[in-house]
mmJSON file of the N, C-alpha and C atoms, coordinates in Angstrom:
{"data_MODEL":{"atom_site":{
"group_PDB":["ATOM","ATOM","ATOM","ATOM","ATOM","ATOM","ATOM","ATOM","ATOM","ATOM","ATOM","ATOM","ATOM","ATOM","ATOM","ATOM","ATOM","ATOM","ATOM","ATOM","ATOM","ATOM","ATOM","ATOM","ATOM","ATOM","ATOM","ATOM","ATOM","ATOM","ATOM","ATOM","ATOM","ATOM","ATOM","ATOM","ATOM","ATOM","ATOM","ATOM","ATOM","ATOM","ATOM","ATOM","ATOM","ATOM","ATOM","ATOM","ATOM","ATOM","ATOM","ATOM","ATOM","ATOM","ATOM","ATOM","ATOM","ATOM","ATOM","ATOM","ATOM","ATOM","ATOM","ATOM","ATOM","ATOM","ATOM","ATOM","ATOM","ATOM","ATOM","ATOM","ATOM","ATOM","ATOM","ATOM","ATOM","ATOM","ATOM","ATOM","ATOM","ATOM","ATOM","ATOM","ATOM","ATOM","ATOM","ATOM","ATOM","ATOM","ATOM","ATOM","ATOM","ATOM","ATOM","ATOM","ATOM","ATOM","ATOM","ATOM","ATOM","ATOM","ATOM","ATOM","ATOM","ATOM","ATOM","ATOM","ATOM","ATOM","ATOM","ATOM","ATOM","ATOM","ATOM","ATOM","ATOM","ATOM","ATOM","ATOM","ATOM","ATOM","ATOM","ATOM","ATOM","ATOM","ATOM","ATOM","ATOM","ATOM","ATOM","ATOM","ATOM","ATOM","ATOM","ATOM","ATOM","ATOM","ATOM","ATOM","ATOM","ATOM","ATOM","ATOM","ATOM","ATOM","ATOM","ATOM","ATOM","ATOM","ATOM","ATOM","ATOM","ATOM","ATOM","ATOM","ATOM","ATOM","ATOM","ATOM","ATOM","ATOM","ATOM","ATOM","ATOM","ATOM","ATOM","ATOM","ATOM","ATOM","ATOM","ATOM","ATOM","ATOM","ATOM","ATOM","ATOM","ATOM","ATOM","ATOM","ATOM","ATOM","ATOM","ATOM","ATOM","ATOM","ATOM","ATOM","ATOM","ATOM","ATOM","ATOM"],
"id":[1,2,3,4,5,6,7,8,9,10,11,12,13,14,15,16,17,18,19,20,21,22,23,24,25,26,27,28,29,30,31,32,33,34,35,36,37,38,39,40,41,42,43,44,45,46,47,48,49,50,51,52,53,54,55,56,57,58,59,60,61,62,63,64,65,66,67,68,69,70,71,72,73,74,75,76,77,78,79,80,81,82,83,84,85,86,87,88,89,90,91,92,93,94,95,96,97,98,99,100,101,102,103,104,105,106,107,108,109,110,111,112,113,114,115,116,117,118,119,120,121,122,123,124,125,126,127,128,129,130,131,132,133,134,135,136,137,138,139,140,141,142,143,144,145,146,147,148,149,150,151,152,153,154,155,156,157,158,159,160,161,162,163,164,165,166,167,168,169,170,171,172,173,174,175,176,177,178,179,180,181,182,183,184,185,186,187,188,189,190,191,192],
"type_symbol":["N","C","C","N","C","C","N","C","C","N","C","C","N","C","C","N","C","C","N","C","C","N","C","C","N","C","C","N","C","C","N","C","C","N","C","C","N","C","C","N","C","C","N","C","C","N","C","C","N","C","C","N","C","C","N","C","C","N","C","C","N","C","C","N","C","C","N","C","C","N","C","C","N","C","C","N","C","C","N","C","C","N","C","C","N","C","C","N","C","C","N","C","C","N","C","C","N","C","C","N","C","C","N","C","C","N","C","C","N","C","C","N","C","C","N","C","C","N","C","C","N","C","C","N","C","C","N","C","C","N","C","C","N","C","C","N","C","C","N","C","C","N","C","C","N","C","C","N","C","C","N","C","C","N","C","C","N","C","C","N","C","C","N","C","C","N","C","C","N","C","C","N","C","C","N","C","C","N","C","C","N","C","C","N","C","C","N","C","C","N","C","C"],
"label_atom_id":["N","CA","C","N","CA","C","N","CA","C","N","CA","C","N","CA","C","N","CA","C","N","CA","C","N","CA","C","N","CA","C","N","CA","C","N","CA","C","N","CA","C","N","CA","C","N","CA","C","N","CA","C","N","CA","C","N","CA","C","N","CA","C","N","CA","C","N","CA","C","N","CA","C","N","CA","C","N","CA","C","N","CA","C","N","CA","C","N","CA","C","N","CA","C","N","CA","C","N","CA","C","N","CA","C","N","CA","C","N","CA","C","N","CA","C","N","CA","C","N","CA","C","N","CA","C","N","CA","C","N","CA","C","N","CA","C","N","CA","C","N","CA","C","N","CA","C","N","CA","C","N","CA","C","N","CA","C","N","CA","C","N","CA","C","N","CA","C","N","CA","C","N","CA","C","N","CA","C","N","CA","C","N","CA","C","N","CA","C","N","CA","C","N","CA","C","N","CA","C","N","CA","C","N","CA","C","N","CA","C","N","CA","C","N","CA","C","N","CA","C","N","CA","C"],
"label_alt_id":[null,null,null,null,null,null,null,null,null,null,null,null,null,null,null,null,null,null,null,null,null,null,null,null,null,null,null,null,null,null,null,null,null,null,null,null,null,null,null,null,null,null,null,null,null,null,null,null,null,null,null,null,null,null,null,null,null,null,null,null,null,null,null,null,null,null,null,null,null,null,null,null,null,null,null,null,null,null,null,null,null,null,null,null,null,null,null,null,null,null,null,null,null,null,null,null,null,null,null,null,null,null,null,null,null,null,null,null,null,null,null,null,null,null,null,null,null,null,null,null,null,null,null,null,null,null,null,null,null,null,null,null,null,null,null,null,null,null,null,null,null,null,null,null,null,null,null,null,null,null,null,null,null,null,null,null,null,null,null,null,null,null,null,null,null,null,null,null,null,null,null,null,null,null,null,null,null,null,null,null,null,null,null,null,null,null,null,null,null,null,null,null],
"label_comp_id":["MET","MET","MET","ARG","ARG","ARG","THR","THR","THR","ARG","ARG","ARG","PHE","PHE","PHE","GLU","GLU","GLU","LYS","LYS","LYS","LEU","LEU","LEU","ASP","ASP","ASP","PHE","PHE","PHE","LEU","LEU","LEU","ILE","ILE","ILE","GLU","GLU","GLU","ASN","ASN","ASN","CYS","CYS","CYS","ASN","ASN","ASN","GLU","GLU","GLU","THR","THR","THR","PHE","PHE","PHE","VAL","VAL","VAL","LYS","LYS","LYS","GLU","GLU","GLU","CYS","CYS","CYS","VAL","VAL","VAL","LEU","LEU","LEU","LEU","LEU","LEU","THR","THR","THR","GLU","GLU","GLU","LEU","LEU","LEU","VAL","VAL","VAL","GLY","GLY","GLY","TYR","TYR","TYR","MET","MET","MET","SER","SER","SER","ASP","ASP","ASP","SER","SER","SER","ASP","ASP","ASP","PHE","PHE","PHE","SER","SER","SER","ASP","ASP","ASP","PHE","PHE","PHE","PHE","PHE","PHE","ASP","ASP","ASP","LYS","LYS","LYS","VAL","VAL","VAL","CYS","CYS","CYS","ARG","ARG","ARG","GLU","GLU","GLU","TRP","TRP","TRP","ASP","ASP","ASP","ILE","ILE","ILE","ARG","ARG","ARG","ILE","ILE","ILE","GLY","GLY","GLY","LEU","LEU","LEU","TYR","TYR","TYR","TRP","TRP","TRP","ASP","ASP","ASP","SER","SER","SER","THR","THR","THR","GLU","GLU","GLU","GLU","GLU","GLU","THR","THR","THR","GLU","GLU","GLU"],
"label_asym_id":["A","A","A","A","A","A","A","A","A","A","A","A","A","A","A","A","A","A","A","A","A","A","A","A","A","A","A","A","A","A","A","A","A","A","A","A","A","A","A","A","A","A","A","A","A","A","A","A","A","A","A","A","A","A","A","A","A","A","A","A","A","A","A","A","A","A","A","A","A","A","A","A","A","A","A","A","A","A","A","A","A","A","A","A","A","A","A","A","A","A","A","A","A","A","A","A","A","A","A","A","A","A","A","A","A","A","A","A","A","A","A","A","A","A","A","A","A","A","A","A","A","A","A","A","A","A","A","A","A","A","A","A","A","A","A","A","A","A","A","A","A","A","A","A","A","A","A","A","A","A","A","A","A","A","A","A","A","A","A","A","A","A","A","A","A","A","A","A","A","A","A","A","A","A","A","A","A","A","A","A","A","A","A","A","A","A","A","A","A","A","A","A"],
"label_entity_id":["1","1","1","1","1","1","1","1","1","1","1","1","1","1","1","1","1","1","1","1","1","1","1","1","1","1","1","1","1","1","1","1","1","1","1","1","1","1","1","1","1","1","1","1","1","1","1","1","1","1","1","1","1","1","1","1","1","1","1","1","1","1","1","1","1","1","1","1","1","1","1","1","1","1","1","1","1","1","1","1","1","1","1","1","1","1","1","1","1","1","1","1","1","1","1","1","1","1","1","1","1","1","1","1","1","1","1","1","1","1","1","1","1","1","1","1","1","1","1","1","1","1","1","1","1","1","1","1","1","1","1","1","1","1","1","1","1","1","1","1","1","1","1","1","1","1","1","1","1","1","1","1","1","1","1","1","1","1","1","1","1","1","1","1","1","1","1","1","1","1","1","1","1","1","1","1","1","1","1","1","1","1","1","1","1","1","1","1","1","1","1","1"],
"label_seq_id":[1,1,1,2,2,2,3,3,3,4,4,4,5,5,5,6,6,6,7,7,7,8,8,8,9,9,9,10,10,10,11,11,11,12,12,12,13,13,13,14,14,14,15,15,15,16,16,16,17,17,17,18,18,18,19,19,19,20,20,20,21,21,21,22,22,22,23,23,23,24,24,24,25,25,25,26,26,26,27,27,27,28,28,28,29,29,29,30,30,30,31,31,31,32,32,32,33,33,33,34,34,34,35,35,35,36,36,36,37,37,37,38,38,38,39,39,39,40,40,40,41,41,41,42,42,42,43,43,43,44,44,44,45,45,45,46,46,46,47,47,47,48,48,48,49,49,49,50,50,50,51,51,51,52,52,52,53,53,53,54,54,54,55,55,55,56,56,56,57,57,57,58,58,58,59,59,59,60,60,60,61,61,61,62,62,62,63,63,63,64,64,64],
"pdbx_PDB_ins_code":[null,null,null,null,null,null,null,null,null,null,null,null,null,null,null,null,null,null,null,null,null,null,null,null,null,null,null,null,null,null,null,null,null,null,null,null,null,null,null,null,null,null,null,null,null,null,null,null,null,null,null,null,null,null,null,null,null,null,null,null,null,null,null,null,null,null,null,null,null,null,null,null,null,null,null,null,null,null,null,null,null,null,null,null,null,null,null,null,null,null,null,null,null,null,null,null,null,null,null,null,null,null,null,null,null,null,null,null,null,null,null,null,null,null,null,null,null,null,null,null,null,null,null,null,null,null,null,null,null,null,null,null,null,null,null,null,null,null,null,null,null,null,null,null,null,null,null,null,null,null,null,null,null,null,null,null,null,null,null,null,null,null,null,null,null,null,null,null,null,null,null,null,null,null,null,null,null,null,null,null,null,null,null,null,null,null,null,null,null,null,null,null],
"Cartn_x":[131.323,132.545,132.673,133.852,134.1,134.248,133.794,133.937,135.339,135.686,136.986,137.122,136.058,136.145,136.202,135.596,135.753,137.204,137.798,139.201,140.105,139.785,140.561,140.49,139.309,139.172,140.049,140.093,140.94,142.402,142.856,144.246,144.539,143.64,143.84,143.93,143.115,143.126,144.383,145.011,146.115,147.482,147.569,148.856,149.344,150.595,151.162,150.657,151.059,150.582,150.862,152.004,152.34,151.303,150.916,149.913,148.582,148.182,146.904,146.868,147.977,148.024,147.751,148.046,147.83,146.453,145.603,144.352,143.362,143.413,142.488,142.73,143.981,144.316,144.031,144.395,144.191,142.711,141.864,140.43,139.907,140.401,140.017,140.451,141.692,142.204,141.418,141.071,140.32,138.986,138.392,137.123,137.228,138.422,138.628,139.16,139.572,140.124,138.993,139.297,138.371,138.525,137.569,137.673,138.942,139.281,140.478,141.747,141.81,142.977,143.118,141.992,142.078,142.488,141.982,142.356,143.859,144.435,145.888,146.618,146.136,146.727,146.655,145.496,145.282,146.246,146.349,147.261,148.709,149.108,150.483,150.74,149.816,149.989,150.091,149.238,149.288,150.617,151.13,152.45,153.563,153.583,154.66,154.677,153.507,153.418,153.279,153.377,153.286,152.012,150.889,149.584,148.945,148.602,147.964,146.451,145.788,144.354,143.531,144.135,143.407,142.536,143.106,142.329,141.254,141.563,140.576,139.392,139.668,138.576,137.779,138.459,137.766,136.808,137.2,136.362,135.259,135.361,134.366,133.613,133.978,133.339,131.905,131.011,129.617,129.378,128.478,128.148,127.287,127.562,126.822,125.596],
"Cartn_y":[59.644,60.165,61.65,62.044,63.421,64.355,65.599,66.596,67.191,67.919,68.599,69.544,70.24,71.25,70.622,69.458,68.735,68.285,67.803,67.394,68.602,69.723,70.94,71.376,71.331,71.667,70.762,69.483,68.537,68.956,69.336,69.768,71.01,71.963,73.205,72.923,72.003,71.666,70.909,70.203,69.311,69.736,70.85,71.342,72.481,72.846,73.884,75.282,76.261,77.628,78.209,77.89,78.404,77.962,76.72,76.189,76.903,77.073,77.707,79.148,79.866,81.251,81.347,80.317,80.314,79.791,79.502,78.803,79.632,80.963,81.762,81.51,81.61,81.327,79.868,78.992,77.569,77.243,77.843,77.603,78.039,79.169,79.637,78.634,78.166,77.217,75.914,75.436,74.187,74.299,75.47,75.677,75.49,75.685,75.551,74.18,73.379,72.06,71.063,70.104,68.985,68.069,67.17,66.223,65.387,64.983,64.175,64.963,66.213,67.052,67.269,67.526,67.757,66.495,65.357,64.094,63.872,64.139,64.013,65.001,66.235,67.267,66.862,66.405,66.003,64.888,63.873,62.756,63.238,64.132,64.652,65.454,66.324,67.118,66.202,65.206,64.28,63.546,63.146,62.476,63.433,64.62,65.582,66.1,66.281,66.83,65.718,64.447,63.285,63.327,63.539,63.572,62.2,61.636,60.312,60.502,60.065,60.286,59.062,57.9,56.656,56.654,56.988,56.97,58.045,59.202,60.279,59.842,59.299,58.881,57.756,56.796,55.661,56.113,57.127,57.553,58.528,59.124,60.125,59.795,58.742,58.391,57.96,58.567,58.174,56.996,56.156,55.034,55.516,54.966,55.412,54.572],
"Cartn_z":[273.831,273.257,273.627,273.981,274.4,273.202,273.373,272.317,272.367,271.318,271.279,272.461,272.785,273.836,275.232,275.424,276.694,276.85,275.77,275.813,276.037,275.412,275.609,277.072,277.667,279.086,279.944,279.603,280.321,280.234,279.027,278.858,279.686,279.649,280.397,281.894,282.385,283.807,284.216,283.272,283.624,283.119,282.433,281.948,282.83,282.628,283.482,283.104,283.843,283.694,282.305,281.717,280.386,279.373,279.428,278.503,278.714,279.936,280.251,279.757,279.872,279.407,277.91,277.172,275.729,275.35,276.322,276.024,275.214,275.256,274.459,272.972,272.558,271.173,270.848,271.743,271.527,271.363,272.177,272.075,270.704,270.216,268.875,267.81,267.904,266.909,266.907,268.084,268.189,267.458,267.505,266.81,265.301,264.749,263.307,262.903,263.863,263.547,263.28,262.427,262.255,263.466,263.656,264.773,264.657,263.455,263.237,263.569,263.101,263.397,264.895,265.573,267.006,267.737,267.315,267.957,267.865,266.698,266.532,267.443,267.489,268.337,269.811,270.251,271.64,272.027,271.172,271.453,271.564,270.668,270.699,271.971,272.358,273.583,274.796,274.857,276.001,276.06,274.901,274.877,275.282,274.692,274.928,276.368,276.969,278.327,279.362,278.894,279.766,280.621,279.952,280.621,280.488,281.601,281.632,281.649,280.585,280.504,280.869,280.897,281.116,282.357,283.495,284.733,284.723,284.168,284.093,283.234,282.055,281.173,281.812,282.422,283.038,284.135,284.891,286.017,285.626,284.427,284.052,282.783,282.112,280.844,281.086,280.323,280.414,279.504,279.881,279.026,277.875,276.711,275.523,275.303],
"occupancy":[1.0,1.0,1.0,1.0,1.0,1.0,1.0,1.0,1.0,1.0,1.0,1.0,1.0,1.0,1.0,1.0,1.0,1.0,1.0,1.0,1.0,1.0,1.0,1.0,1.0,1.0,1.0,1.0,1.0,1.0,1.0,1.0,1.0,1.0,1.0,1.0,1.0,1.0,1.0,1.0,1.0,1.0,1.0,1.0,1.0,1.0,1.0,1.0,1.0,1.0,1.0,1.0,1.0,1.0,1.0,1.0,1.0,1.0,1.0,1.0,1.0,1.0,1.0,1.0,1.0,1.0,1.0,1.0,1.0,1.0,1.0,1.0,1.0,1.0,1.0,1.0,1.0,1.0,1.0,1.0,1.0,1.0,1.0,1.0,1.0,1.0,1.0,1.0,1.0,1.0,1.0,1.0,1.0,1.0,1.0,1.0,1.0,1.0,1.0,1.0,1.0,1.0,1.0,1.0,1.0,1.0,1.0,1.0,1.0,1.0,1.0,1.0,1.0,1.0,1.0,1.0,1.0,1.0,1.0,1.0,1.0,1.0,1.0,1.0,1.0,1.0,1.0,1.0,1.0,1.0,1.0,1.0,1.0,1.0,1.0,1.0,1.0,1.0,1.0,1.0,1.0,1.0,1.0,1.0,1.0,1.0,1.0,1.0,1.0,1.0,1.0,1.0,1.0,1.0,1.0,1.0,1.0,1.0,1.0,1.0,1.0,1.0,1.0,1.0,1.0,1.0,1.0,1.0,1.0,1.0,1.0,1.0,1.0,1.0,1.0,1.0,1.0,1.0,1.0,1.0,1.0,1.0,1.0,1.0,1.0,1.0,1.0,1.0,1.0,1.0,1.0,1.0],
"B_iso_or_equiv":[0.0,0.0,0.0,0.0,0.0,0.0,0.0,0.0,0.0,0.0,0.0,0.0,0.0,0.0,0.0,0.0,0.0,0.0,0.0,0.0,0.0,0.0,0.0,0.0,0.0,0.0,0.0,0.0,0.0,0.0,0.0,0.0,0.0,0.0,0.0,0.0,0.0,0.0,0.0,0.0,0.0,0.0,0.0,0.0,0.0,0.0,0.0,0.0,0.0,0.0,0.0,0.0,0.0,0.0,0.0,0.0,0.0,0.0,0.0,0.0,0.0,0.0,0.0,0.0,0.0,0.0,0.0,0.0,0.0,0.0,0.0,0.0,0.0,0.0,0.0,0.0,0.0,0.0,0.0,0.0,0.0,0.0,0.0,0.0,0.0,0.0,0.0,0.0,0.0,0.0,0.0,0.0,0.0,0.0,0.0,0.0,0.0,0.0,0.0,0.0,0.0,0.0,0.0,0.0,0.0,0.0,0.0,0.0,0.0,0.0,0.0,0.0,0.0,0.0,0.0,0.0,0.0,0.0,0.0,0.0,0.0,0.0,0.0,0.0,0.0,0.0,0.0,0.0,0.0,0.0,0.0,0.0,0.0,0.0,0.0,0.0,0.0,0.0,0.0,0.0,0.0,0.0,0.0,0.0,0.0,0.0,0.0,0.0,0.0,0.0,0.0,0.0,0.0,0.0,0.0,0.0,0.0,0.0,0.0,0.0,0.0,0.0,0.0,0.0,0.0,0.0,0.0,0.0,0.0,0.0,0.0,0.0,0.0,0.0,0.0,0.0,0.0,0.0,0.0,0.0,0.0,0.0,0.0,0.0,0.0,0.0,0.0,0.0,0.0,0.0,0.0,0.0],
"pdbx_formal_charge":[null,null,null,null,null,null,null,null,null,null,null,null,null,null,null,null,null,null,null,null,null,null,null,null,null,null,null,null,null,null,null,null,null,null,null,null,null,null,null,null,null,null,null,null,null,null,null,null,null,null,null,null,null,null,null,null,null,null,null,null,null,null,null,null,null,null,null,null,null,null,null,null,null,null,null,null,null,null,null,null,null,null,null,null,null,null,null,null,null,null,null,null,null,null,null,null,null,null,null,null,null,null,null,null,null,null,null,null,null,null,null,null,null,null,null,null,null,null,null,null,null,null,null,null,null,null,null,null,null,null,null,null,null,null,null,null,null,null,null,null,null,null,null,null,null,null,null,null,null,null,null,null,null,null,null,null,null,null,null,null,null,null,null,null,null,null,null,null,null,null,null,null,null,null,null,null,null,null,null,null,null,null,null,null,null,null,null,null,null,null,null,null],
"auth_seq_id":[1,1,1,2,2,2,3,3,3,4,4,4,5,5,5,6,6,6,7,7,7,8,8,8,9,9,9,10,10,10,11,11,11,12,12,12,13,13,13,14,14,14,15,15,15,16,16,16,17,17,17,18,18,18,19,19,19,20,20,20,21,21,21,22,22,22,23,23,23,24,24,24,25,25,25,26,26,26,27,27,27,28,28,28,29,29,29,30,30,30,31,31,31,32,32,32,33,33,33,34,34,34,35,35,35,36,36,36,37,37,37,38,38,38,39,39,39,40,40,40,41,41,41,42,42,42,43,43,43,44,44,44,45,45,45,46,46,46,47,47,47,48,48,48,49,49,49,50,50,50,51,51,51,52,52,52,53,53,53,54,54,54,55,55,55,56,56,56,57,57,57,58,58,58,59,59,59,60,60,60,61,61,61,62,62,62,63,63,63,64,64,64],
"auth_comp_id":["MET","MET","MET","ARG","ARG","ARG","THR","THR","THR","ARG","ARG","ARG","PHE","PHE","PHE","GLU","GLU","GLU","LYS","LYS","LYS","LEU","LEU","LEU","ASP","ASP","ASP","PHE","PHE","PHE","LEU","LEU","LEU","ILE","ILE","ILE","GLU","GLU","GLU","ASN","ASN","ASN","CYS","CYS","CYS","ASN","ASN","ASN","GLU","GLU","GLU","THR","THR","THR","PHE","PHE","PHE","VAL","VAL","VAL","LYS","LYS","LYS","GLU","GLU","GLU","CYS","CYS","CYS","VAL","VAL","VAL","LEU","LEU","LEU","LEU","LEU","LEU","THR","THR","THR","GLU","GLU","GLU","LEU","LEU","LEU","VAL","VAL","VAL","GLY","GLY","GLY","TYR","TYR","TYR","MET","MET","MET","SER","SER","SER","ASP","ASP","ASP","SER","SER","SER","ASP","ASP","ASP","PHE","PHE","PHE","SER","SER","SER","ASP","ASP","ASP","PHE","PHE","PHE","PHE","PHE","PHE","ASP","ASP","ASP","LYS","LYS","LYS","VAL","VAL","VAL","CYS","CYS","CYS","ARG","ARG","ARG","GLU","GLU","GLU","TRP","TRP","TRP","ASP","ASP","ASP","ILE","ILE","ILE","ARG","ARG","ARG","ILE","ILE","ILE","GLY","GLY","GLY","LEU","LEU","LEU","TYR","TYR","TYR","TRP","TRP","TRP","ASP","ASP","ASP","SER","SER","SER","THR","THR","THR","GLU","GLU","GLU","GLU","GLU","GLU","THR","THR","THR","GLU","GLU","GLU"],
"auth_asym_id":["A","A","A","A","A","A","A","A","A","A","A","A","A","A","A","A","A","A","A","A","A","A","A","A","A","A","A","A","A","A","A","A","A","A","A","A","A","A","A","A","A","A","A","A","A","A","A","A","A","A","A","A","A","A","A","A","A","A","A","A","A","A","A","A","A","A","A","A","A","A","A","A","A","A","A","A","A","A","A","A","A","A","A","A","A","A","A","A","A","A","A","A","A","A","A","A","A","A","A","A","A","A","A","A","A","A","A","A","A","A","A","A","A","A","A","A","A","A","A","A","A","A","A","A","A","A","A","A","A","A","A","A","A","A","A","A","A","A","A","A","A","A","A","A","A","A","A","A","A","A","A","A","A","A","A","A","A","A","A","A","A","A","A","A","A","A","A","A","A","A","A","A","A","A","A","A","A","A","A","A","A","A","A","A","A","A","A","A","A","A","A","A"],
"auth_atom_id":["N","CA","C","N","CA","C","N","CA","C","N","CA","C","N","CA","C","N","CA","C","N","CA","C","N","CA","C","N","CA","C","N","CA","C","N","CA","C","N","CA","C","N","CA","C","N","CA","C","N","CA","C","N","CA","C","N","CA","C","N","CA","C","N","CA","C","N","CA","C","N","CA","C","N","CA","C","N","CA","C","N","CA","C","N","CA","C","N","CA","C","N","CA","C","N","CA","C","N","CA","C","N","CA","C","N","CA","C","N","CA","C","N","CA","C","N","CA","C","N","CA","C","N","CA","C","N","CA","C","N","CA","C","N","CA","C","N","CA","C","N","CA","C","N","CA","C","N","CA","C","N","CA","C","N","CA","C","N","CA","C","N","CA","C","N","CA","C","N","CA","C","N","CA","C","N","CA","C","N","CA","C","N","CA","C","N","CA","C","N","CA","C","N","CA","C","N","CA","C","N","CA","C","N","CA","C","N","CA","C","N","CA","C","N","CA","C","N","CA","C","N","CA","C"],
"pdbx_PDB_model_num":[1,1,1,1,1,1,1,1,1,1,1,1,1,1,1,1,1,1,1,1,1,1,1,1,1,1,1,1,1,1,1,1,1,1,1,1,1,1,1,1,1,1,1,1,1,1,1,1,1,1,1,1,1,1,1,1,1,1,1,1,1,1,1,1,1,1,1,1,1,1,1,1,1,1,1,1,1,1,1,1,1,1,1,1,1,1,1,1,1,1,1,1,1,1,1,1,1,1,1,1,1,1,1,1,1,1,1,1,1,1,1,1,1,1,1,1,1,1,1,1,1,1,1,1,1,1,1,1,1,1,1,1,1,1,1,1,1,1,1,1,1,1,1,1,1,1,1,1,1,1,1,1,1,1,1,1,1,1,1,1,1,1,1,1,1,1,1,1,1,1,1,1,1,1,1,1,1,1,1,1,1,1,1,1,1,1,1,1,1,1,1,1]
}}}
């Protein structure tokens, strides 16, 4: 299972420049979010920015 910060790195790598410029504040906020809050946030960002995570997760997911 991926950590909040691994997912945040994924967002930063796959979002446009405006999103990346805000990543310092965003990284701070993520540190204060619960796992559940971040999961909801991550899902919303992926939907709003039309980020497809399925292929990325399938190719990089480690077996548990």
